[in-house]
C-alpha positions as CSV (number, residue, x, y, z in Angstrom):
1,M,30.7,227.7,94.2
2,S,30.5,227.3,90.4
3,E,27.5,225.9,88.7
4,I,29.8,223.3,87.2
5,T,30.7,222.2,90.5
6,Q,27.4,222.2,91.7
7,L,26.3,219.9,88.8
8,V,29.1,217.6,89.4
9,I,28.3,217.0,93.0
10,A,24.5,216.5,92.0
11,L,25.7,213.8,89.4
12,V,27.8,212.0,91.9
13,L,25.2,212.2,94.4
14,F,22.6,210.8,92.1
15,F,24.9,208.0,90.8
16,L,25.5,206.9,94.5
17,L,22.1,207.0,95.7
18,D,20.7,205.0,92.3
19,R,23.5,202.3,92.8
20,F,23.5,201.9,96.6
21,L,20.1,202.6,97.7
22,K,18.1,199.3,97.1
23,P,15.0,198.9,99.3
24,Y,11.7,199.7,97.3
25,V,10.1,201.7,99.9
26,L,13.0,203.6,100.7
27,R,13.6,204.5,96.9
28,K,10.0,205.4,96.5
29,W,9.4,207.8,99.5
30,L,12.8,209.3,98.9
31,G,11.9,209.9,95.5
32,V,8.5,211.4,96.5
33,V,10.1,213.9,99.0
34,L,13.0,214.8,96.9
35,A,10.4,215.5,94.0
36,A,8.0,217.5,96.1
37,A,11.0,219.6,97.9
38,G,12.6,220.2,94.5
39,V,9.4,221.4,93.2
40,V,8.4,223.9,96.3
41,G,12.1,225.0,96.3
42,C,12.0,226.0,92.8
43,V,9.0,228.3,93.5
44,V,10.2,229.5,96.8
45,A,14.0,229.9,96.5
46,G,14.5,231.4,93.1
47,Q,18.0,232.7,92.6
48,N,18.9,232.7,96.3
49,R,22.2,231.5,97.5
50,L,23.1,229.8,101.0
51,L,26.6,229.2,101.5
52,G,27.7,229.7,98.1
53,V,25.2,227.1,96.6
54,D,22.5,228.4,94.2
55,L,19.1,227.0,96.0
56,G,17.3,227.2,92.7
57,L,19.7,225.0,91.0
58,L,19.6,223.0,94.0
59,S,16.0,222.6,93.6
60,V,16.2,221.5,90.0
61,F,18.8,218.7,90.9
62,A,16.4,217.6,93.5
63,V,13.4,217.4,91.4
64,A,15.6,215.3,88.9
65,I,16.9,213.0,91.5
66,G,13.7,212.5,93.2
67,V,11.9,211.5,89.9
68,G,15.1,209.1,88.9
69,L,14.4,207.3,92.2
70,F,10.8,207.2,91.9
71,M,10.8,205.9,88.4
72,T,13.4,203.1,89.2
73,R,11.8,202.0,92.3
74,R,11.4,198.5,91.5
75,R,15.1,198.1,90.0
76,F,16.0,195.9,92.5
77,E,13.1,193.5,92.9
């Protein structure tokens, strides 16, 4: 799978999570877990691929999505 396709999938996933995930606690903890898993994945995964998906790139997307969810956790209150 190309990097552009992976980027588009990550952006669509972020958009859907940002719009439809409304509970404060769920946004907060999913953001923390995604950010932490992304940081660990950036260190551990490197340039490895799993089923055609670049795990290093996926880790960077996880950090971005996690931080985005965490920073806007009170959006729907």
